TIMIDREN-497256 format. One record per residue (C-alpha): residue number from 1; chain; x, y, z. Coordinates in steps of 0.1 Angstrom, whole numbers, plus 2048, in hexadecimal, padded with zeros to 3 digits. Layout:
// residues N
(pt NUM, "A", (X, Y, Z))
...
//
This chain:
// residues 210
(pt 1, "A", (DF7, AB5, 8F3))
(pt 2, "A", (DF8, ADC, 8F6))
(pt 3, "A", (DD5, AEC, 8F3))
(pt 4, "A", (DDC, AFD, 8D2))
(pt 5, "A", (DEC, ADE, 8C4))
(pt 6, "A", (DCD, ACA, 8CD))
(pt 7, "A", (DB7, AE4, 8BD))
(pt 8, "A", (DCC, AE5, 89D))
(pt 9, "A", (DD0, ABF, 89B))
(pt 10, "A", (DAF, ABA, 888))
(pt 11, "A", (DB6, AD7, 871))
(pt 12, "A", (DD9, ACB, 869))
(pt 13, "A", (DCC, AA8, 862))
(pt 14, "A", (DB2, AB6, 84A))
(pt 15, "A", (DCD, AC8, 836))
(pt 16, "A", (DDD, AA6, 830))
(pt 17, "A", (DBC, A95, 827))
(pt 18, "A", (DB1, AB1, 810))
(pt 19, "A", (DD1, ABC, 7FF))
(pt 20, "A", (DE8, A9E, 801))
(pt 21, "A", (E0C, A9C, 80F))
(pt 22, "A", (E1D, AB4, 7F7))
(pt 23, "A", (E05, AD0, 7FC))
(pt 24, "A", (E05, AC8, 821))
(pt 25, "A", (E2A, ACE, 823))
(pt 26, "A", (E26, AEE, 80F))
(pt 27, "A", (E0B, AFB, 826))
(pt 28, "A", (E1F, AF4, 846))
(pt 29, "A", (E3F, B02, 838))
(pt 30, "A", (E2C, B21, 82A))
(pt 31, "A", (E1C, B28, 84C))
(pt 32, "A", (E3D, B25, 85E))
(pt 33, "A", (E4E, B3C, 845))
(pt 34, "A", (E32, B55, 845))
(pt 35, "A", (E30, B55, 86B))
(pt 36, "A", (E50, B6A, 86C))
(pt 37, "A", (E59, B74, 849))
(pt 38, "A", (E37, B82, 840))
(pt 39, "A", (E2E, B8D, 863))
(pt 40, "A", (E0D, B79, 866))
(pt 41, "A", (E1B, B68, 886))
(pt 42, "A", (E12, B88, 899))
(pt 43, "A", (DED, B83, 893))
(pt 44, "A", (DEA, B5D, 893))
(pt 45, "A", (E08, B50, 8A6))
(pt 46, "A", (DF9, B2E, 8B0))
(pt 47, "A", (DF2, B25, 88C))
(pt 48, "A", (E16, B2D, 881))
(pt 49, "A", (E29, B23, 8A0))
(pt 50, "A", (E2F, B08, 8BA))
(pt 51, "A", (E0C, AF8, 8B8))
(pt 52, "A", (E0E, AF4, 892))
(pt 53, "A", (E30, AE3, 894))
(pt 54, "A", (E26, ACC, 8B0))
(pt 55, "A", (E05, AC2, 89F))
(pt 56, "A", (E17, ABC, 87E))
(pt 57, "A", (E2F, AA5, 890))
(pt 58, "A", (E13, A92, 8A1))
(pt 59, "A", (E02, A8D, 87F))
(pt 60, "A", (E22, A81, 86E))
(pt 61, "A", (E25, A66, 889))
(pt 62, "A", (E02, A59, 880))
(pt 63, "A", (E05, A56, 85A))
(pt 64, "A", (E1D, A48, 840))
(pt 65, "A", (E14, A65, 829))
(pt 66, "A", (E2C, A7C, 83A))
(pt 67, "A", (E52, A79, 840))
(pt 68, "A", (E5C, A87, 862))
(pt 69, "A", (E7E, A92, 855))
(pt 70, "A", (E71, AA3, 836))
(pt 71, "A", (E58, AB5, 84D))
(pt 72, "A", (E70, ABE, 868))
(pt 73, "A", (E8C, ACA, 851))
(pt 74, "A", (E74, ADD, 83B))
(pt 75, "A", (E66, AEF, 859))
(pt 76, "A", (E89, AF8, 864))
(pt 77, "A", (E91, B06, 842))
(pt 78, "A", (E71, B1A, 841))
(pt 79, "A", (E77, B28, 864))
(pt 80, "A", (E9A, B32, 85A))
(pt 81, "A", (E8F, B43, 83A))
(pt 82, "A", (E73, B55, 84C))
(pt 83, "A", (E8B, B65, 865))
(pt 84, "A", (EA3, B6E, 849))
(pt 85, "A", (E88, B81, 837))
(pt 86, "A", (E7E, B93, 857))
(pt 87, "A", (EA2, B9C, 85E))
(pt 88, "A", (EA7, BAA, 83B))
(pt 89, "A", (E87, BBE, 83C))
(pt 90, "A", (E92, BCE, 85C))
(pt 91, "A", (EB5, BD5, 84F))
(pt 92, "A", (EA9, BE4, 82E))
(pt 93, "A", (E8A, BF6, 83A))
(pt 94, "A", (E92, BFF, 85E))
(pt 95, "A", (E7B, C08, 87A))
(pt 96, "A", (E5F, C16, 862))
(pt 97, "A", (E5A, BF2, 857))
(pt 98, "A", (E4F, BE9, 87A))
(pt 99, "A", (E3D, C0A, 881))
(pt 100, "A", (E26, C03, 864))
(pt 101, "A", (E18, BE5, 876))
(pt 102, "A", (DF8, BF2, 887))
(pt 103, "A", (DEB, BE9, 8A9))
(pt 104, "A", (DF5, BF0, 8CD))
(pt 105, "A", (DFF, BCB, 8D2))
(pt 106, "A", (E18, BCC, 8B6))
(pt 107, "A", (E27, BED, 8C2))
(pt 108, "A", (E2B, BDF, 8E5))
(pt 109, "A", (E3A, BC0, 8D5))
(pt 110, "A", (E54, BD4, 8C2))
(pt 111, "A", (E5F, BE6, 8E2))
(pt 112, "A", (E62, BC4, 8F4))
(pt 113, "A", (E75, BB6, 8D6))
(pt 114, "A", (E8D, BD3, 8D6))
(pt 115, "A", (E94, BCF, 8FB))
(pt 116, "A", (E97, BAA, 8F7))
(pt 117, "A", (EB0, BAD, 8DC))
(pt 118, "A", (EC4, BC8, 8EE))
(pt 119, "A", (EC7, BB2, 90D))
(pt 120, "A", (ECE, B90, 8FD))
(pt 121, "A", (EDE, B99, 8DB))
(pt 122, "A", (EE7, B79, 8C8))
(pt 123, "A", (ED3, B63, 8DF))
(pt 124, "A", (EB4, B78, 8DA))
(pt 125, "A", (EB0, B6A, 8B7))
(pt 126, "A", (EB2, B46, 8C4))
(pt 127, "A", (E9C, B4A, 8E2))
(pt 128, "A", (E82, B5F, 8CF))
(pt 129, "A", (E78, B41, 8BB))
(pt 130, "A", (E65, B33, 8D9))
(pt 131, "A", (E53, B54, 8E0))
(pt 132, "A", (E35, B5C, 8C9))
(pt 133, "A", (E3C, B81, 8C6))
(pt 134, "A", (E61, B7C, 8C7))
(pt 135, "A", (E65, B66, 8A9))
(pt 136, "A", (E52, B80, 894))
(pt 137, "A", (E61, BA0, 8A1))
(pt 138, "A", (E85, B98, 8AC))
(pt 139, "A", (E93, B91, 888))
(pt 140, "A", (E89, BB3, 87A))
(pt 141, "A", (E95, BC4, 89A))
(pt 142, "A", (EB6, BB2, 896))
(pt 143, "A", (EB7, BC0, 872))
(pt 144, "A", (EAF, BE3, 87D))
(pt 145, "A", (ECA, BE0, 898))
(pt 146, "A", (EE3, BD7, 87C))
(pt 147, "A", (EEC, BB6, 88C))
(pt 148, "A", (F0A, BA6, 879))
(pt 149, "A", (EFB, B91, 85D))
(pt 150, "A", (F0F, B72, 863))
(pt 151, "A", (F08, B73, 889))
(pt 152, "A", (EE3, B75, 881))
(pt 153, "A", (EE5, B58, 868))
(pt 154, "A", (EF5, B43, 883))
(pt 155, "A", (EDC, B4C, 89E))
(pt 156, "A", (EBF, B47, 885))
(pt 157, "A", (ECC, B24, 87B))
(pt 158, "A", (ECF, B19, 8A0))
(pt 159, "A", (EAC, B27, 8A7))
(pt 160, "A", (E9C, B16, 889))
(pt 161, "A", (EAB, AF5, 892))
(pt 162, "A", (EA3, AF7, 8B7))
(pt 163, "A", (E7F, B04, 8B1))
(pt 164, "A", (E73, AF7, 890))
(pt 165, "A", (E84, AD5, 88E))
(pt 166, "A", (E82, ACE, 8B3))
(pt 167, "A", (E5C, AD4, 8B7))
(pt 168, "A", (E53, AC0, 898))
(pt 169, "A", (E68, AA2, 8A4))
(pt 170, "A", (E5B, AA6, 8C7))
(pt 171, "A", (E37, AA3, 8BB))
(pt 172, "A", (E40, A85, 8A6))
(pt 173, "A", (E50, A72, 8C3))
(pt 174, "A", (E34, A7D, 8DB))
(pt 175, "A", (E1C, A69, 8C5))
(pt 176, "A", (E32, A4C, 8BA))
(pt 177, "A", (E41, A45, 8DC))
(pt 178, "A", (E25, A46, 8F7))
(pt 179, "A", (E3F, A47, 913))
(pt 180, "A", (E4B, A68, 905))
(pt 181, "A", (E29, A78, 902))
(pt 182, "A", (E26, A87, 925))
(pt 183, "A", (E49, A94, 924))
(pt 184, "A", (E4A, AA0, 8FF))
(pt 185, "A", (E47, AC5, 907))
(pt 186, "A", (E5F, AC1, 923))
(pt 187, "A", (E79, AB9, 909))
(pt 188, "A", (E71, ADA, 8F6))
(pt 189, "A", (E70, AEC, 917))
(pt 190, "A", (E93, AE0, 920))
(pt 191, "A", (EA1, AEF, 900))
(pt 192, "A", (E8D, B10, 905))
(pt 193, "A", (E9A, B12, 929))
(pt 194, "A", (EBE, B0A, 91E))
(pt 195, "A", (EBC, B26, 904))
(pt 196, "A", (EAE, B3F, 91D))
(pt 197, "A", (EC8, B37, 937))
(pt 198, "A", (EE4, B39, 91E))
(pt 199, "A", (ED7, B5A, 912))
(pt 200, "A", (ED4, B68, 935))
(pt 201, "A", (EF8, B5D, 93D))
(pt 202, "A", (F04, B6E, 91D))
(pt 203, "A", (EF1, B8E, 925))
(pt 204, "A", (EFF, B8F, 949))
(pt 205, "A", (F23, B8A, 93B))
(pt 206, "A", (F1E, BA6, 922))
(pt 207, "A", (F11, BBD, 93D))
(pt 208, "A", (F2E, BB5, 954))
(pt 209, "A", (F47, BBC, 939))
(pt 210, "A", (F37, BDC, 92D))
//
């Protein structure tokens, strides 16, 4: 299990014990949404990102109180909506929206996100899901850059499914099928690598045709 997922596992379990399944779903979905839509993922990425999803999947495998498909699909929807909010904030409020975020780390992240989006375009939205600073900053950058709305929606949907649903389900099967456990993150790594490779290929083709 990843280090952060191991650290979060006890905390995530306590949410279920303390609040019950319905509020547990609400907490997980809320954190995933707020991680991008409300910008808190910049400051606590491991609580709103990969580790949370993996730990939630692990927990779902060990209890009948949680339904893995409700959890996975709900996470996907929350991830999709969070990026939509980030995109719309960037489109309507522009660069000042990002400039108001204080801290040298955030400012450096904005510069990286702008370069990342410029280089990869559509694929940047998909690949950014797997990068802590990327999934927070790329959506508003895409909005500021006036990315075509339907193109963003398509990229956001692919990213939400590949990141949100995939990592929850990977955590679930890592726990429920022991033979998968050692290779669980390799599955996620495969999809990450495939997205990066496809994005680089698209970037090279765009540069060659420019």
